[in-house]
N, C-alpha and C positions, 0 to 999 in steps of 0.2 A: 513700486516700496512708497508710502505714504511715510513718507519724513519728519509729518508734520506729529506723528505718532513720540517720535524719539525730543527729551531734550538736552536733560542731563549726562552724567557722566560722577558712578559711584564706584568707591575704593574700601577692601575690606582688607584690614593686616591681622584679622585671625580669624579668618578662615573662616568666613561669612558667616559668622555671632554678630556682628554688625557690620553695618555698611554707611560714610562719609561722602557726602558729596565732591568733588572735585573741587573749590575754588576755583574762579578764571573759567569753567566754563563751557557758555550762553546753550549751547547745544551738541550738541553728541553725533551723528551720524554712521560715522563707520569706525570703529579704531582695530588698533593690530600690535604686538607686542614684537620685537626685535633685537637682533643680539645688541648688546650693552658696546658703547665707548669703550676702546683704548685702558687699563685701567679700571673699570667699575666694574661693579655687580648687579648694578640693577639695572635691565631692560630698556632700550627703548621705547617709548609707547608715541602712538603716532593717531592722528585726532583728522579728519574730515569733519568738520564743521563748523561753529563759531566763538570765538574767543573775548571775550568782554574787552574792549579797547584794543582788539587788533581787524573785528571783519569775521569774515569768511575767508575758509582756505584749510591748506594740507599745516599741520602743526606737528611741531619735534617736543619732546618735553622727556629730558634727562634727568627727575631731581622727582618722577614720579605722579609727575602733574603741579608742581609747584612753578613752574615758570614754561611758557613757552615761547619756540623759535615754529616762523611761519617759514615754511620749505615751499612751501607755494610758486610756478613759476607765473608772472603776469602776460608771459606771454605767450603762455602756451597756458591755459584756461582748459579743465576740466569740465565736458559737457555732456548729456544725455546721462543724466543720475547716476552719477558710480554709485554703484550694489554693492561693490565690494573690496575688503578690504587687507591687503598680506605685507610683514614682512619680514623679512630675508632674517637667517635666526644664524646664520654662517659665516653674513657681508655687515657688516652695521653700514646706516643710513640709506637699505635699500631698499626700497618698497614700491607694493605695486596694485597698482589701484582700476577694474574690471567698472566699465560703467556700459550703459543701456544701449547698445549697435555700436558706439564711436572706439572700440576698443580695447585691449591695456594700458596704461597710461602707468609708468616705472619712473623711481628721479632716484638716485645717489649720489653721494657727495664727488665733488671734484676731486 
């Protein structure tokens, strides 16, 4: 996958009539939606890319991309070009990332 072709993430709130760039996202290579945190109806948004002022990694937003938390593990960086991401719709915080030859990485809250 040529990641240079992907730059930003956009969001629609009206069924796709209009789209707006999600502020703070410098580059978005992969994303997935997962189960909302307890007490919320907003799906968790996971992004593999770069957030302005935070650098690159794996991030989670619980407020539709207004704020981001870096959930990467610097002790276990993902290598070999991640090319697929999926998040659980049954368990909050569980996210999977498939790579090009290094297997599948997954993360979940402690």
